[in-house]
N, C-alpha and C positions, 0 to 999 in steps of 0.2 A: 477455322479458328481466327479470332480477331487479333490483330497485332497493332502495336502503337509504339512510337519512338520512346526510348528511355527518358529523353528530356521531358516528354509529356507526362510520363509516369511520375517523375520527380515533382512536377508542378502540382500534382494532385494531393500532395501532403497537406493534411488538415485534419479536422476532427472526423472520426469515423463513427457513424451512428448505425447500430445494428439492432433490429427488432426480432423478437422470437415469437414463434407461434406454437412452440412445444414446451413441455414441462422442463424444469431445470435439472439436468444431470449430464455432465460431460464425461467422456471416457477418461480414465486415469485420475479422476477427481473423487472417487469414492473414499469415504473416511470410516475409520473404525473408532470414532469417538465414543468413549464410554464415560468420560469425566468432564462434564461441562454443565454449568448452571442452565436451567431451562426457563429462566425468568423471561419477562416480556421484552427486556432491553438487553444490555450487555451483561456478561457473566459477572458473578460476585467475586471481586478481587480478594476477598477475605476468606475464600475457600480454597483448599489445596486442589480440589478437583478442577478448578478453573485453570490451573497451571500445568498439571501433568496427569497422565493416566498410566497405570501399570497393567500390562496385558498378561493373559494366561500363559503366553509363550515366553515369559520372562524378558520381555522388551518393554520399553516405555516411550510414550509420546509426550513431548514437551511442547506446551502451547506458548508460543512466543508472539509478542505484540508488535514486532518490527518486521519491515519488509526487506527481503533480500534484493538488493539493487546492484550486486556485484562487489559489495564491501566485505563479504564473508561472514556476516553476523549469524547466518543460519547454521554455520559450522561452529563458530566460536562459542555461541551461547549453548549449543548442545555439548560442547566440550566441557564447559563449566558445570552443566547439569550432571553429565556422566561422571565427572570427578567426584562430586559430592555424593552421588548415589552409589558409587563403586560399581558402575556398569562400564562395559566396553563401548566404544563408539559405534560398533555394529549393532548395539542393542538399543540405540536411541534414534529417534526421528522427530520431525516436526510436521506441521500441516499448514496449509495456506491460511492466510488471515481471513477472518470473518467476524463481523461486528457482534454477532450473537453467540460466538463460540470461543474466540480467542481474547485474552485479556487486553484491555485498553492501556497500552504503555505509551500512548501519545504518538506523535509523528516520527517517522524515520528521517531525522535531520541531523545536521552538524557533525556527521561522522561519529555519532555518539551512541550507537546502538549497544555496543559492549560496555562502554563506560556507564550508561544509564540503565541498561537492562541487565548487565551482568550481576550486580549485587542482589537484585530481586530474584533472579533465576537461581543464584547460589543459595540464597536463604530458603527458597521454596524446596529445592532438592535436599538440603540439609534437614529440613523439618520432615519431609517425606521419609527420608532414611531413618530418622529417629522413630517415626511411627511404625515403620516396617520392622525395625529391630525390636520394638515393644511387642509386636505381634509374634515375631519369631521366638522371643523369650518365653512367651506363653506356650507356643507350639512345641518347642524343644525342651521346655522345663529347665531352662538355664538362665542365669542372670545376664542382662544385656551386656555387662562389662566383659563377659567371657566369649562374646560372639564376634566372629570374623566375617567379612563380606568380600567375595571375589567374584566379579562379573555377575552380580545379582544372586549369588548362592550364599546363603547364610549358614555358617557351621559353628560348632562349638570348639573353642580352642582346645587342642589335645585330643579331640574325638571327632575327626572329620566325617565319620559315618552318620553322625547326628547332624543332619542338614536339611534345609528347605529353601526353595527359591522364592524370590519376590512374587513371581507369577502364581505360585501355589498358595501363597499367603493371601493374595488379593483376589485371584481368580477372575480377573477382568472386570471387577466391580468397582464402583466409586469408593473412595476412602471415607467420604462423609466426615471430614475433619476440618476444623478451621485453620487458616494460615495466620499464625501469630508473629512470625518473624523472630522468634526468641530462641530457636534451636542453635546450638553451637556449630560453627562451620569448621571444616578441616583446617589444620595448620598448613601453610604453604610448604612446609618441610616434608609433608606427607604426599605431595602431589605426584601423580603418575601420568596424568593426561595433560593438564594445563601446563603450558610452557614447552610442550613437545610439538614437533612438526606433524600436523594432521592434514590429510588430503582434504581440500575443500569439497563440499557436497555438490556445489553448483557448477564447478568448472568442467568436469568431464562431458556432460551433456551439451554445454555451451561450445566446447571445443569440437565436439562431434556433430554439431548442428541438430541435436535432438531436443534441446531445451525448448519448452513450450512458452513462448512469449505471448503476451496478451493478443498481439496481432495475428498469432497463429491459430487461435481457438476458432473452431468451426462447429456449429451445431446444426442438426437437420432442420430444415424449414425456416431458417432465420432469414430476415431481411437485412439488406445493407443500406447504408445511408451516408449522406454528407450534409454538413451544415453549410448553408449558403450565406456568404458574407460579402460586403462591398470590397472591391479591389483597392489596392494601394495601402499606404501607411495610415495608421490610426493609433491614437493613444489607447492604452488598456483601459477599458471601462468607459470610454468616451461615448460609445453607442452611436447608432445610426437608425433613422426612421425609414420604414418602407413606405414609398408613395404608391407604386403600382407593381403588380406582378402579372406577367403575360404567361398564363398557363399553357397557351397554345404553342409556345416556343419549344416545348419538349414533348409534344404529342406523338412524335415519331419514335420515342423510346418506350419499348413495351413494359407494361406493368409498373411504371413509375407513379408515385403518389407525392403530392406536395403537402408538407406539414407546416402550418403557420399558427403561431400564438403571439399576438401583439406584434412586436418587431423581430421576433425569432422566426427564422425561415429555414426549412430543411427539406430534403427530398429522400425518399426511400424507394428501393426497387429490389426484386428478387436476386439480381446479379450485382456484384460489387462495381464492375466497370460501368454498368448502366447507371448506377447511382452517381459515380464520378462524372460521367458525361452529362447527366441531368443537372448537376450542380454547376457545371461550367456553362451549359447552354441556356439555362433558365434566365430569361430577361427580366431584370428587376431594376426599377428606378429608385435610388436611395436619396434621402436627404441627409447629406453628411456635411459636417463643418470641419474646416481645417484645424487640426489639433496638434500636429507635429510640424516642425520647421523644415524637415528634410535633412539629409545628411550634412549639407553645407552649413545649416544654421543651428545644429544641435548643441554645439558648445556655447554659443552665445545665449541660447535659451536656458541652458543649465546654469550659466553664470548669473542670469537675471532672475532665476527662480528663487523663491523664498526657501531658506534653509533653516535647519534646526542645529545650531552650533553648540557644542559642548567642549569646554576647556578641560582636558584631562590633567595637564601639568603646565605650569607657566613659571619659568625661573630665568634669571639673568636679564640683561638689557639689550634688546635687539638693535637699539639705535647706534650701538658701536659700529655696526656695519657701515654706517654712513661715512665713517672715517677711514674706511679701507682704501688702500692705495689703488687697487684695481677692482672694478666692479663689472661683473659680466651679467647681462640680463638676457634671458631666453625663455620662450614659452613653448611647451610641448603639449600636443594634443594627441590623444590616442583614440582609436575607434570605440564606439559605444559597445559595452558588453552587457547583454541582457541576462538576468537571472531567470532563465526560462528553458523549457525542454527544446531539444533540437530535432525532434522527429514527430511523425504523426501521432495523434492521440487515438485511443481506441477503447471501447467499452461494450459490454453486453448486458442487456437487461431482460428479465422475464417478469413482466408485470401482470398480475391477475387481479381479480376483484377484491381479494382478501389478503394478498401478500405480494411482495416484490423482492427480487434479488438483482442487485447491480454489481457487476464485476468490472474492475478497471485497474490499470497499472498506475496506482497512486502511491505516494509516500505516506499518506494518512487516510486510512479508511474510516477512522473514528470521528473526525471533525464534524462531518455533516450529521452524524448520529447524536452528537452532543447537544443536549437541550439548551445549554447556555449559548452555543453557537447558533442554534436555530432562532434564538430570540434577538440576535444582533440585527441592527437596522442598517439601511443604506445599501443593501446588496453586497456587503463585504464578505459574506460567508457563502461558501458553495451550497449550503443547504437551501438558500433562497431559491435556487433553480429547481428545487424539488417540491416547492409549495403546491404544485399541481397534483402532487401525490399526497396531499395532506391527510386523506382518509386512511393512509397507511403509516402515518408518522407517529412516533418512531418505532412502535412496538413490532410492526410487521414488515418494516423496510430493512432488509439486510444488505450489507455491502461487503464485497470480497475483494481481496487484492491478489494479483498474480504478477508474474515476471514481466519486466519491460526492459527495453534496450535504450530508452531515450529519456530517462527520468532525471530532471534537474529542476528543482522547485516543484511544489505540490499542486499548484492551483489548476493548471490547465488539464491535467489528467483527471483530477477529481471532477472538474466541470464537464469533461467528456462523459463521465458516468452519469452525472446529474441530467445533462441534456438528453442523454440516451434514454434514461428511465422515463423522462417526461414525454419523449417522442413515442415510446412504446405504449404508454398509457393513452396518449391521444389517438393512436391508431387502433386501439382496442385489440 
């Protein structure tokens, strides 16, 4: 068994590139989707089936467009849906994000998943309940106003024997109904779930070490990889040109392959540690230009940089301070704080001749799928990294989100997925 110091392990933190040689299907990720649009791009947001599915066992799957990053939205949004549907929390669940299956609710940012997503989920659930009551009214031959719902069981007021479940009404089939957003929602006075203390769905597995983060996913036959970058500090997007690559410098590492496209450089190998070692040992001569002043000069450069100033409020006369009896002057400098992830990035891609699936721990799986984003110029959008897969764009390129422990800012994780898919495609 190979061993290496912990310090060396920590040094290997970087983008992890993994290629697959098998079809896509990871254990524990099977889905019982019965309600999603089958169009070539993203699901139709104006259809109820895009947002939820009622199963024959009287449970429901709520399709949510936000990523669970530890903020609890996967529990809170289900709580809102269950409230409107008159279901118990044990009767609702959600599924992982996927561009061709879950609704595009935008990026998971600004701690606003519940604030932004809650009203839509509430409206969807209310409209679904309205449709289900209409079905039950016909089945039970009773006006909708006389129907009561408890845990998905619809009964006639005063005659509990006349009842039917949501599952029996729908039978696991799609509703085939439009989402109009016009259904009346519950009065907060009638709430039984919202506002109560509900156990978080994600916490138990995280506390017990069973939660499957992106970095934990393993598939049979996959290749591991690392992106090779120049050492030292560099400004984001500054770029570096490759002058020479000495392929013989890693010939002693079994099964390693070098992947190069323009000035992108990576290595892949059957073993993860072999890929790590290859990235460290590969001799590359880079043409890099100094773009950062170093820690000592960072504040001076920030002072000299061009800024975009906006006056929010200006009142009074600051010149009165010149007449102050005592004036104290002092400059304080704090360390630079980057809006960036603090751990390794990871992605998995399965690229075939006619389809591709990319899975990564990102806060926004939808952005690279957005045609408007794809048209942006200047390399400012993650989708530009996927142009090598243009033959799959966007109808057959699916992106999935899964749990991560290092998410802060969206860009790097999304780019890990883009780079990964490109690498898998180049390797064939």
